[in-house]
VEXBADREN-835531 format. One line per 5 residues: number of its first residue (from 1); for each residue x, y, z of N, C-alpha, C, CB. Coordinates in steps of 0.02 Angstrom, whole numbers. Each point is the difference from the previous one (the first is absolute). Last residue first. Glycine has a CB too. Example, Ala and Ser with C-alpha at 12.3 -4.5 7.8 and 13.67 -1.06 7.14 Angstrom:
2
2) 642,-112,354,42,59,3,-39,55,37,59,-32,-108 ~ -44,-254,104,-45,59,0,45,60,0,-95,-59,62
END
This chain:
164
164) 1815,14374,-755,-17,-62,-30,33,-55,33,-18,55,-100 ~ -65,180,215,53,-23,-35,-17,-74,-32,78,74,80 ~ -258,127,-36,28,-57,31,58,-22,-43,-109,-33,52 ~ 11,289,-25,-1,-60,-47,37,-58,39,2,75,-113 ~ -48,165,182,-27,-55,32,-1,-65,-40,-63,82,60
159) 128,161,-104,55,-38,33,-31,-66,30,66,111,28 ~ -202,52,-151,58,-18,-44,51,-45,41,-14,113,-68 ~ -258,-115,118,58,51,-3,59,-28,-34,-38,51,106 ~ -185,-153,-87,31,5,69,56,47,2,-31,-114,22 ~ -108,74,-224,-36,36,53,40,1,68,-110,-35,-56
154) 263,-27,-147,-74,8,-5,-28,43,63,-8,-117,-64 ~ 245,47,-33,-25,56,47,-66,15,-3,97,46,-8 ~ 22,-220,-109,15,61,-30,-20,59,45,-13,-56,-111 ~ -43,-165,168,75,5,-1,20,68,-27,12,-125,-17 ~ -235,70,16,20,14,64,77,8,11,-102,-60,30
149) 3,1,-240,-17,69,15,18,20,73,-94,-9,-86 ~ 121,-215,13,48,45,-36,-17,75,13,14,-90,-91 ~ -161,-71,184,67,-6,28,50,39,-35,-28,-107,35 ~ -185,98,-133,-4,38,68,64,-7,36,-122,-21,11 ~ 97,-95,-217,4,75,-9,-4,34,64,-50,-6,-109
144) 30,-222,116,63,14,-22,9,74,-8,4,-110,-52 ~ -216,25,109,46,-2,55,68,17,-22,-69,-83,55 ~ -128,189,-196,23,-67,16,47,-1,55,-17,-30,-112 ~ -151,233,117,48,-29,-47,19,-72,15,43,115,-16 ~ -274,31,39,47,-40,48,50,-29,-52,-91,-35,99
139) -93,248,-97,37,-47,-45,51,-35,45,-14,73,-109 ~ -228,45,183,71,3,-1,34,-54,-37,-10,55,104 ~ -226,51,-161,21,-64,38,81,12,2,-106,-91,-43 ~ -123,245,-14,69,-1,0,25,-56,44,0,120,-24 ~ -230,-118,-127,27,16,69,74,-8,-3,-105,-39,61
134) -35,115,-278,20,-67,34,34,26,65,21,-77,-113 ~ -220,199,-37,68,4,27,19,-66,34,-13,124,16 ~ -158,-134,-222,2,16,71,68,11,25,-100,-63,13 ~ 7,103,-268,38,-44,42,-4,27,76,80,-30,-103 ~ -278,57,-77,63,35,17,33,-43,52,-44,118,-25
129) -99,-229,-167,-10,32,68,66,38,12,-82,-94,50 ~ 40,54,-313,3,-40,64,-16,41,65,88,-72,-58 ~ -56,162,-163,-64,-35,4,-12,-33,63,6,-14,-113 ~ 158,239,79,3,-72,-7,-76,-30,9,128,-1,48 ~ -116,254,-132,34,-39,51,-2,-73,-16,-28,84,84
124) -64,98,-217,68,-10,-2,33,-36,49,-5,89,-52 ~ -234,-41,8,31,58,24,76,-6,-1,-102,21,69 ~ -30,-197,-147,-21,52,-38,39,64,26,-116,-57,-23 ~ 132,-136,149,41,-12,-58,-12,64,-51,-9,-137,17 ~ -120,121,185,70,14,12,41,-4,-63,-15,-42,114
119) -205,-34,-127,4,80,10,73,19,17,-123,10,45 ~ 83,-239,-62,-7,31,-66,4,76,6,-71,-97,-39 ~ 72,-20,238,64,-9,-35,-6,28,-71,27,-104,69 ~ -223,97,69,46,52,23,74,-9,-36,-68,4,118 ~ -100,-161,-179,-19,68,-23,52,52,30,-127,-34,-6
114) 225,-207,-30,-52,31,36,-18,69,-25,36,-67,95 ~ 131,-73,-195,-41,-52,24,-65,29,35,107,-71,14 ~ 15,191,-230,16,-15,69,-46,-58,24,38,121,20 ~ 35,40,-261,-34,-61,33,32,-6,69,-22,-65,-112 ~ 14,245,-86,21,3,74,-32,-52,40,15,119,-9
109) -1,-86,-238,-68,-1,34,9,1,80,-52,-68,-105 ~ 240,72,-43,-47,42,-39,-68,4,40,57,-34,-115 ~ 117,-106,195,16,70,8,-52,43,-31,118,-26,3 ~ -142,-209,-31,5,14,72,10,70,18,42,-108,10 ~ -50,-12,-231,-49,52,17,-2,13,74,-67,-31,-98
104) 192,-146,-36,30,65,10,-42,62,11,80,-50,-65 ~ -122,-203,45,-16,42,-55,35,69,1,-109,-60,-3 ~ 139,-97,176,20,-31,-59,-14,39,-58,-14,-101,52 ~ -60,178,159,66,-1,-2,31,-26,-65,-10,-10,118 ~ -220,-1,-73,21,66,-12,74,9,-5,-99,32,56
99) 10,-240,6,-18,14,-73,23,71,-16,-102,-78,2 ~ 124,9,219,57,-27,-44,-16,14,-74,26,-94,83 ~ -185,150,88,55,46,-3,52,-25,-51,-19,33,120 ~ -157,-182,-77,-25,58,-36,54,57,-12,-112,-28,52 ~ 155,-160,91,-3,-21,-73,-25,60,-44,-24,-124,34
94) 31,151,202,67,0,-31,-1,-21,-75,47,-27,114 ~ -255,144,16,24,-61,-13,69,4,-33,-116,-41,-6 ~ -15,238,60,15,-34,57,32,-69,-6,-90,65,42 ~ 79,177,-177,-14,-66,-16,22,-44,59,11,24,-124 ~ -55,240,42,14,-31,61,-27,-81,-16,-15,123,82
89) 85,109,-243,-34,-62,8,24,-32,68,-10,-16,-130 ~ -24,279,-1,47,-53,27,-40,-58,18,82,82,43 ~ -94,172,-184,-28,-62,14,50,-47,25,-83,22,-83 ~ 57,260,77,38,-61,-11,-38,-58,21,102,59,14 ~ -142,225,-81,-9,-53,37,41,-60,-22,-107,47,23
84) 81,176,-123,53,-8,54,-5,-58,39,4,110,7 ~ -226,-59,-119,64,36,-21,49,3,57,-63,70,-82 ~ -97,-270,88,-11,78,6,69,27,-24,-89,1,107 ~ 48,-245,-206,-2,33,69,-6,72,-6,70,-87,48 ~ -42,-80,-225,-69,36,7,0,28,66,-64,-76,-76
79) 242,-67,-7,0,71,-43,-59,35,13,64,-44,-94 ~ -41,-174,185,46,44,31,7,64,-35,55,-95,40 ~ -190,-83,-123,-32,38,51,48,50,32,-77,-94,19 ~ 165,-59,-175,-42,51,-35,-38,50,57,-19,-92,-105 ~ 164,-91,174,33,53,-29,-42,55,-33,85,-82,-12
74) -185,-102,120,27,42,46,45,55,-35,-6,-96,85 ~ -94,-76,-219,-53,52,33,33,47,46,-90,-84,-3 ~ 229,-84,-91,-21,58,-52,-50,43,31,17,-71,-100 ~ 47,-115,229,53,53,-4,-22,50,-50,93,-79,31 ~ -243,-98,-11,0,46,60,56,48,0,-54,-87,64
69) 50,-70,-232,-60,47,-9,-2,43,56,-66,-79,-64 ~ 228,-97,69,21,60,-44,-64,52,-12,93,-83,-64 ~ -105,-55,294,4,-17,-71,27,55,-36,-92,-74,8 ~ 105,-18,257,-1,62,-42,6,-19,-75,53,68,96 ~ -116,-204,148,18,-4,-65,-8,72,-31,-32,-126,-4
64) -34,89,224,68,-34,-2,35,-1,-71,-43,-73,94 ~ -130,261,7,-1,-64,-37,66,-28,6,-86,36,-79 ~ 3,183,154,-6,-53,48,-6,-73,-26,-51,88,67 ~ 137,188,-108,-11,-62,-36,-6,-54,54,64,39,-106 ~ -100,235,108,17,-57,44,-18,-65,-38,-21,70,108
59) 86,195,-173,-35,-60,-26,16,-59,42,2,45,-116 ~ 22,233,154,30,-73,17,-50,-47,-22,66,33,102 ~ -11,238,-154,-50,-51,-5,34,-69,13,-70,71,-83 ~ 117,208,133,28,-66,4,-63,-53,-4,108,47,75 ~ -161,173,-99,70,9,-19,36,-63,2,-1,112,41
54) -260,-87,-101,40,-3,56,77,12,-24,-89,-80,62 ~ -203,72,-143,70,18,-7,45,3,60,-42,58,-87 ~ -185,-174,13,29,17,63,75,20,-11,-83,-80,60 ~ -54,13,-246,-53,30,43,25,29,65,-76,-81,-50 ~ 217,-37,-107,-16,64,-29,-55,34,44,31,-43,-118
49) 47,-178,174,57,48,6,-20,72,-27,84,-102,-14 ~ -249,-71,5,19,12,67,54,51,7,-34,-112,24 ~ -15,27,-241,-57,42,28,16,19,69,-84,-57,-71 ~ 232,-92,-31,6,64,-26,-55,53,28,52,-59,-103 ~ -64,-175,157,59,35,34,9,69,-22,57,-106,10
44) -225,-22,-113,-20,10,70,61,37,35,-79,-110,1 ~ 109,49,-225,-50,52,5,-20,12,71,-40,-30,-112 ~ 189,-150,61,32,65,-8,-53,57,6,89,-54,-75 ~ -168,-159,94,44,7,55,34,71,-9,18,-131,12 ~ -155,49,-186,-41,22,57,46,13,59,-99,-67,-41
39) 203,-8,-155,-31,63,-16,-41,22,61,-5,-28,-125 ~ 109,-188,137,49,56,-3,-35,66,-8,83,-76,-51 ~ -165,-158,61,-25,48,41,49,63,5,-63,-94,62 ~ 92,-103,-205,-69,8,2,-22,54,41,-7,-112,-20 ~ 239,48,-4,-27,33,-60,-74,9,7,90,-50,-71
34) 22,42,303,19,-37,-59,-30,31,-58,11,-104,62 ~ 40,141,218,-14,30,-60,25,-48,-57,7,117,55 ~ -96,-126,210,56,-38,-41,-17,23,-74,14,-114,83 ~ -79,264,135,-19,-35,-57,57,-39,-34,-86,85,-12 ~ 72,83,202,-1,-71,21,-15,-50,-65,-44,42,124
29) 115,212,-34,3,-31,-66,4,-70,9,53,94,-51 ~ -112,152,198,13,-73,1,-2,-23,-72,-51,-18,117 ~ 125,264,-27,-44,-32,-44,9,-76,6,2,100,-78 ~ 61,144,214,15,-64,-4,-61,-37,-40,74,10,110 ~ 31,255,-86,-50,-42,-18,22,-67,-6,-51,87,-51
24) 138,171,155,12,-68,-12,-66,-32,-20,97,0,80 ~ -70,236,-56,65,-16,9,10,-74,-22,10,87,92 ~ -197,66,-203,12,-27,66,71,-21,0,-117,-38,19 ~ 41,236,-183,0,-74,7,18,-16,69,30,-18,-117 ~ -159,241,66,69,-19,2,-4,-83,8,46,123,56
19) -231,40,-171,9,-38,58,73,-34,-3,-132,-20,7 ~ 50,259,-113,14,-67,-19,13,-44,66,48,44,-115 ~ -207,179,104,68,-23,19,10,-72,-26,1,76,105 ~ -174,91,-223,-1,-43,55,73,-25,16,-121,-32,-30 ~ 92,269,-90,-7,-74,-17,-1,-41,61,58,15,-106
14) -145,241,118,63,-41,-1,-15,-73,-16,52,77,83 ~ -197,132,-183,4,-49,57,63,-39,3,-120,-9,-6 ~ 46,268,-99,37,-67,-7,-10,-43,65,90,56,-77 ~ -274,127,0,65,0,35,26,-75,-7,-34,100,87 ~ -118,0,-283,-5,-24,68,67,-6,32,-101,-60,-30
9) 50,246,-155,19,-75,1,-8,-21,72,86,6,-98 ~ -125,219,-1,-54,-40,20,18,-76,4,-74,89,-50 ~ 236,139,82,-26,-47,-50,-56,-43,30,112,-3,-58 ~ -51,263,131,20,-68,11,-35,-46,-51,19,24,124 ~ -55,215,-114,66,-15,-21,20,-75,8,26,118,29
4) -232,-17,49,-5,-14,-72,71,-13,-27,-106,74,-11 ~ 71,-13,241,-28,-68,-12,0,-15,-78,-76,10,108 ~ 255,170,-23,-76,-11,9,-11,-72,-16,-36,120,-31 ~ 261,14,140,-25,-48,-55,-72,-17,10,111,-49,-11
END
């Protein structure tokens, strides 16, 4: 093949690789959202989520009060996560978590008390701590049950029951 047979098109350069989304992004959400600051709070949260794509975005709500405006923001921003990403909420105050429970958004937003709990909830596990194994304590039957058990041939053997 001679040089005149090749096209004069420049060689193809590979497209720059897409940056894979991070595994986890934790975003603080300290603002008490009302009608006056709803637009600014949503813009700040949306910008953070869009600039730092992640598979799991945990919004850490540090306010004791969660307003309807804050709930709307969280729902709207949840649709802006990276492709395949999930938004979840870590609300440390029980009053704030109660609002999510009462509105029915506790499952949709994967609400938990802590960031690790929210991540576990997204992955399908329980939001609470894993239960510690309980120490094995021998069960001691009541004295009446113990006597009946010995009469029936308990640990001393079949022929050692006392007569009444």
